[in-house]
C-alpha positions as CSV (number, residue, x, y, z in Angstrom):
1,M,9.8,-5.5,16.0
2,R,7.9,-2.4,17.2
3,D,5.0,-4.5,18.5
4,Y,7.4,-6.8,20.4
5,Y,8.9,-3.8,22.3
6,K,5.4,-2.4,23.0
7,R,4.4,-5.8,24.5
8,H,7.6,-5.9,26.6
9,P,7.9,-2.4,28.1
10,Q,10.8,-3.5,30.3
11,L,13.0,-3.6,27.2
12,D,14.9,-0.6,26.0
13,I,13.3,0.6,22.8
14,V,15.7,3.5,22.5
15,A,18.7,1.2,22.5
16,A,17.0,-1.2,20.0
17,S,16.2,1.7,17.7
18,A,19.8,2.9,17.8
19,A,21.0,-0.7,17.1
20,L,18.6,-0.9,14.1
21,A,19.9,2.4,12.7
22,T,23.5,1.1,13.1
23,A,22.5,-2.1,11.3
24,E,21.0,-0.2,8.4
25,R,24.1,2.0,8.0
26,T,26.3,-1.1,8.1
27,I,24.3,-2.9,5.5
28,V,24.3,0.1,3.2
29,N,28.0,0.6,3.5
30,H,29.0,-3.0,3.6
31,P,26.2,-5.1,2.0
32,E,28.3,-8.3,1.7
33,S,29.5,-8.2,5.4
34,A,26.7,-10.3,6.8
35,P,26.6,-14.1,6.5
36,R,24.4,-15.9,4.0
37,F,21.0,-17.0,5.3
38,E,20.4,-20.7,5.3
39,D,21.0,-22.1,1.8
40,F,20.0,-18.9,-0.1
41,E,23.0,-17.7,-2.1
42,R,22.0,-14.0,-2.4
43,V,20.2,-13.5,0.9
44,R,22.1,-12.2,3.9
45,E,21.2,-12.1,7.6
46,Y,22.4,-9.2,9.7
47,H,21.8,-9.6,13.4
48,I,20.8,-6.4,15.2
49,R,23.1,-6.1,18.1
50,G,21.5,-6.4,21.6
51,T,18.2,-7.7,20.3
52,H,16.6,-11.0,19.2
53,F,16.1,-9.7,15.7
54,A,17.9,-9.8,12.4
55,L,17.4,-8.2,9.0
56,L,17.1,-10.5,6.0
57,Y,18.0,-8.7,2.9
58,V,19.3,-8.9,-0.7
59,A,21.8,-6.4,-2.1
60,T,21.4,-5.4,-5.7
61,A,23.6,-3.1,-7.7
62,D,21.7,0.0,-6.7
63,Q,19.6,-0.9,-3.7
64,I,19.1,-3.0,-0.5
65,L,15.9,-5.0,-0.4
66,I,14.8,-5.8,3.2
67,I,12.8,-9.1,3.0
68,D,12.0,-9.5,6.7
69,V,12.8,-8.4,10.2
70,R,13.3,-11.8,11.6
71,D,12.7,-12.8,15.2
72,T,15.7,-15.1,15.6
73,C,13.8,-17.1,18.3
74,G,11.4,-18.3,15.6
75,Q,11.6,-19.7,12.1
76,R,8.8,-18.0,10.2
77,S,11.3,-16.1,8.1
78,V,12.1,-19.2,6.0
79,D,8.6,-19.4,4.8
80,R,8.4,-15.6,4.2
81,L,11.7,-15.7,2.3
82,R,10.5,-18.6,0.0
83,K,7.3,-16.6,-0.8
84,F,9.3,-13.5,-1.5
85,L,11.6,-15.4,-3.9
86,A,8.7,-17.0,-5.6
87,D,7.0,-13.6,-6.1
88,Q,10.2,-12.2,-7.5
89,A,10.6,-15.0,-9.9
90,T,7.0,-14.5,-11.1
91,L,7.5,-10.8,-11.4
92,F,10.7,-11.1,-13.4
93,S,9.3,-13.8,-15.6
94,E,6.4,-11.6,-16.7
95,K,8.8,-8.8,-17.9
């Protein structure tokens, strides 16, 4: 996200940073408020107001795991999410 704003200096990085901070606070205070992402039951997508970005995350009992900052104009996040879930399944199956 930072690189995107560096490449497009006409955009307001201060406003985007404030919107990101608001999104983070909202997710911490209301983790179930965002809609589910695609067909993933536990993954949520919170759109960062005023930007083309969204946070993909999973809420556990004691933490929020940010999976990706998704450029909503593209679809690379689906592949990233599938890799993350496969890595988590491997990690938990080894314990």
